[in-house]
N, C-alpha and C positions, 0 to 999 in steps of 0.2 A: 859233745864236741869240746875240744880243749879250748881254753880261752886264748884268743889270738894275741901274739906279742905286738904291742903297739910300736909302729915304726913311723918316723916322720916321712912326709911325702918326698922330701929330697933324698932320703936314704933308701926308700923303697926300690927294690929291684923289679924290673919288668922285662918281659920278652918282646922283642921287636917282631912284627909281622910284615910280610911283603904287601904290595898294593892289592893283592887278591885275597889277603887274609890268611896266607899260609905261614906256618912257623919258620923262622930263619935260624933259630938256635942262638941268636945274638941276645945277650942280656945286658941291659944298661940301667942306669938310675932313672927313676920316673921323671925327674926334672929334665934330664937330657932328652928323653923321649918327647916330652912336651915342647921343649925349646926347638928341637930339630924337626918336629912335625912327623915323627915316625908313627906308623900304625901300630896299635897295641890291642891286646884282647881285653874285653870287659864283659860284664854280665848285668842284666837288669831284670826286674820282675814286676809284672802287673798283678798286684794283690787285689782280687775282686771279691766283694761280699755278695750275699744272696739278693741284694737290691741292684746288683750290677754296677755298684759304685767302685771306684778304684782308689786305693790308698796312695796319697801323694805326700812326699816329704818337702818341707821347706828347709833348704840347706843353711847351715850355720855360717858359712863363710861369706856368701854373697846375697842371701835371702831369696835366691831363685828357687823355683819349684823343680822337682825331679821325682822319678820313681826310685825305689830302692835299687842302688847300682854300685858298682865298684870294679876295680881292676882285677884281672886274673893274675895270680903270681906265677913265676916260671914253673913249668911242669905241673901246675895245679889243674885238676879236672874241672871242667866247667860247672857241673852241678855242685861240686864241693865248694867252689868259689861263691856260688849263689847262696848256698846254705850259710857260709861264713858271713857274707854281707848281711843277710837277713838277721842273723844273731847279733852281729856287731852294731848295726845301725838301729835296729828296732827291737832287739831282745827277743825275737821270735826263734824259738829253739826247734830243732829238727823233729823232736817228738810231737810237736804241736801240729805238724802237717803231714809227716811221713810221705806217702806216695802221691800226695796231691800237688807236688811241685813238678810241673810239666814243661819241657822244652817246646817252644812253638816257632821260633824263627832265628835267623842269623842275618844281621843287617849292618851296613856301614853307617857310621854316625860321626858328625863333627860338632865339637863344642869350641868355638873360636878357631884357634890354630891346632887344637888337639884332635887327633884322628883315631877312631876306634873301629874295630869289628866287634859287634855286640851280640852275645848269645841272649836271646830274649826268652824269659820264662813266665809262666802264668801259675799263680797260686789261687785257686778258687775256693775260698774258705772264709767264714765269718771270724774275723779276729777283732775283738772289741778294742777300742782305743785304750781303755784302762789296762789292757793286758800288755801294752807296748812299753818298752823301756828305751827311750831315745838316747843315742850316743851324742852327748852334748857337743863334742868337738866337731861333729859332722851334721847333726840334724837339730834344728831349733824348734820344729813343730811338725805335726803330721795330721792329716785329715782325709776323709773320703769325699770324692767328687764324682759327679756323673760325667758321661762321655761329652756332652755338649759343653759343660763348664771347662773341661780339659782342653777341648778344641779351641774354645774362645780364648783361654789363657795362653795357649801355644801361639795363636795368631797375634796376640798382643805382647809377645816376647817376654812372658813371665817365666818360661821354662829355661833351663840351662842350655839346652841344645839350640843350635843356630837356626835362624829363619831361612831355611833353604830346603833343598830336596830331601835332606836327611830328616828334617822335622816331619815332612809329610810321610816319609817312610815309617817313622815311629808311630805317628798318629794313625796311619792306615793299618799298621800292625795291630795296634790296640783295638781298632774298630773290627778287624777280622776276628780277633780273639773274643771280643764281646759277642759278635754275631754267632760264632761257633758255639760258645757256651750257652747262649739263649736257645739255639736250635737243638743242641744236645739235651737241654733240660726239658724242652717241649716234647721231643721224641720220647724221652724217658717217662715223662708224666703221662703221655698218651698210652704208652705201653703198660704202665701200672694200672691206669684206669680201665684199659682193655681187659687186663687180667682179672680185675675186680668184678667186671660185668658178667 
């Protein structure tokens, strides 16, 4: 992947979505979209290790917690945007995960007055902390937490997203993802053990 050109938040161009998440074709500065409360496209990723812990970022600007996330650029495909954010924020290159990046959901989300339609991805892979290269302007720290810790921190307003229906949407999406991965792993393990018998 080519190294992304660094653009300030105020200069960054972003596509406005309608209230249902459809593209409008209208391109505005990110600052304008945030000030006027336009819906815009974004991506986020649950990076889950073999212990079913999720990688959490601590943001550089406000110290709040978040998953690896970012805005979609105009005409940028969703999976391309997610791959770009993984490399920019955490130094995780596409070659490290290949086909393991899976789209799982599409949900509305609010952070203060900012409105998003978020494409949610899951990356089920062991990525050690020492393999990460944090983007200092965006991420001050990163660590793995389990589901209960994340739910507790979300309830105590430690995450960037608002304490409202959208918070529950994201946490429930995470729970469904974890449940699905556990079920798939159990089925796969049973199948392998059955074949060995």
